[in-house]
C-alpha positions in Angstrom: -0.2 -0.1 0.0 3.0 2.5 0.6 4.1 2.3 -3.2 0.4 2.9 -4.0 0.5 6.0 -1.6 3.7 7.4 -2.7 2.4 6.9 -6.5 -0.7 8.8 -5.7 1.3 11.7 -4.2 3.8 11.7 -7.4 0.6 12.1 -9.7 -0.7 15.0 -7.5 2.9 16.8 -7.9 2.8 16.5 -11.7 -0.3 15.4 -13.5 1.2 16.0 -16.9 4.2 13.7 -16.4 4.1 10.1 -17.8 6.0 8.7 -14.9 3.5 8.4 -12.1 0.9 7.0 -14.4 3.4 4.4 -15.5 4.4 3.7 -12.0 0.8 3.4 -10.6 0.2 1.3 -13.7 3.2 -1.0 -12.6 1.8 -1.2 -9.0 -1.7 -2.2 -10.5 -0.1 -4.7 -12.6 1.7 -6.3 -9.5 -1.9 -6.7 -7.8 -3.0 -8.4 -11.0 -5.2 -5.8 -11.7 -4.5 -5.4 -15.3 -7.4 -3.5 -17.0 -6.6 -0.6 -14.5 -3.1 -1.1 -15.2 -3.5 -0.5 -18.9 -5.7 2.6 -18.1 -2.6 4.1 -16.3 -0.4 3.0 -19.1 -2.7 4.9 -21.7 -2.8 8.1 -19.3 0.7 8.0 -19.3 1.0 7.9 -23.2 -1.7 10.4 -23.5 0.6 12.8 -21.4 3.7 11.7 -23.5 3.0 9.7 -26.6 7.0 9.4 -26.7 7.0 7.6 -23.3 8.0 4.4 -24.5 8.6 2.7 -21.2 4.9 2.6 -20.9 4.2 0.9 -24.3 6.7 -1.5 -23.1 5.2 -2.5 -19.7 1.7 -2.3 -21.4 3.0 -5.1 -23.9 4.1 -7.1 -20.5 0.4 -6.8 -19.4 -0.9 -8.3 -22.5 1.8 -11.0 -22.1 0.4 -11.7 -18.7 -3.1 -12.2 -20.4 -1.8 -14.2 -22.9 -2.8 -11.7 -25.6 0.5 -12.1 -27.6 -0.4 -10.4 -30.7 -1.3 -7.1 -28.8 1.9 -7.6 -26.6 4.0 -7.9 -29.7 2.3 -4.8 -30.9 3.1 -2.6 -27.9 6.7 -4.0 -27.8 7.1 -2.6 -31.4 5.8 0.6 -30.7 8.1 0.9 -27.6 11.2 -0.2 -29.9 10.3 2.5 -32.4 10.4 5.1 -30.0 13.3 4.2 -27.7 15.1 0.7 -28.3 16.9 1.3 -25.1 13.7 0.4 -22.7 12.1 -2.4 -24.9 12.0 -5.3 -22.9 13.2 -7.9 -25.1 12.9 -10.6 -23.0 9.3 -10.4 -22.9 8.8 -9.6 -26.3 10.6 -12.8 -27.2 8.6 -15.0 -25.2 5.3 -13.3 -26.7 6.7 -14.1 -30.2 7.5 -17.7 -29.0 4.2 -17.9 -27.5 2.6 -16.7 -31.0 4.9 -19.6 -32.7 7.0 -16.9 -34.4 10.4 -18.6 -33.6 12.8 -16.4 -36.1 11.6 -13.4 -34.4 11.6 -14.7 -30.9 15.2 -15.6 -31.3 16.2 -12.2 -32.4 14.6 -10.7 -29.4 15.9 -13.4 -27.1 19.6 -12.7 -28.7 19.2 -8.9 -28.1 18.3 -9.8 -24.4 21.2 -11.4 -23.8 23.4 -9.0 -25.8 22.1 -6.2 -23.6 22.8 -8.4 -20.5 24.8 -11.5 -20.5 23.3 -12.9 -17.6 19.8 -12.9 -18.7 18.9 -16.6 -17.6 15.6 -16.1 -19.1 16.8 -14.7 -22.5 19.2 -18.0 -22.7 16.2 -20.2 -21.8 14.0 -18.4 -24.3 16.4 -19.0 -27.0 16.6 -22.6 -26.0 13.3 -23.0 -26.1 12.8 -21.1 -29.8 15.7 -23.2 -31.2 14.2 -26.6 -30.0 10.8 -25.4 -31.4 12.7 -25.2 -34.7 14.4 -28.7 -34.3 17.8 -27.4 -33.5 18.2 -29.5 -30.2 22.1 -29.2 -30.1 21.7 -25.3 -30.1 19.0 -25.4 -27.7 20.8 -27.6 -25.5 23.8 -25.0 -25.5 21.5 -22.2 -24.5 19.8 -24.2 -21.7 23.4 -25.1 -20.5 24.6 -21.3 -20.6 21.4 -20.6 -18.6 22.3 -23.1 -16.3 25.9 -22.0 -16.0 24.5 -18.6 -14.8 22.2 -19.9 -12.1 24.5 -22.7 -11.3 21.2 -24.8 -11.7 22.4 -28.1 -13.5 18.5 -28.9 -14.0 18.1 -25.7 -16.0 16.1 -26.9 -19.4 13.3 -26.5 -21.6 10.9 -27.6 -18.6 11.8 -25.1 -16.3 12.5 -22.0 -19.2 8.8 -20.9 -19.1 8.5 -17.6 -17.2 5.8 -17.5 -14.8 5.2 -13.7 -15.3 4.6 -13.1 -11.3 5.4 -10.3 -9.7 8.4 -11.1 -7.3 10.1 -13.6 -9.4 13.7 -13.1 -10.1 13.2 -13.0 -14.0 11.0 -10.1 -14.0 12.7 -7.6 -16.0 14.3 -4.5 -14.2 12.8 -2.0 -16.7 9.4 -3.0 -15.7 9.9 -1.6 -12.2 
């Protein structure tokens, strides 16, 4: 409740800024109040149509709702505005879940290029490669993920993100 109250105070400070609405949207997303979170991201974008982070966070909500095509659209929009804030891991998972394996590989690769310790990115790469029948290449990516986490059991069965708040795999740009 503290975060929510501080967000309300921030909103009162600058109603024209997209930042407090984006933060408020994140708070609502953590509480799994997805329609309300989307409304806050939309308000952030209304205040600043070039605020890419709100598009990326909105995409993540659509991903959590298993609305992969709309998630992909929001990630594309965020990336067109500012590729630095695009969440390539979750964009990759949305593409993977939409069976767009080649595109998913591109996004997962960007995720691990940005963060060489992105376990979820390596697991996504492995999963996409496995879907393409590239067993050896997939095993290499799962092994890389396992080496980062020191988890010898890291494999395709553990590679699906749960998307729940509080997990180690949630992207830092979404906070």
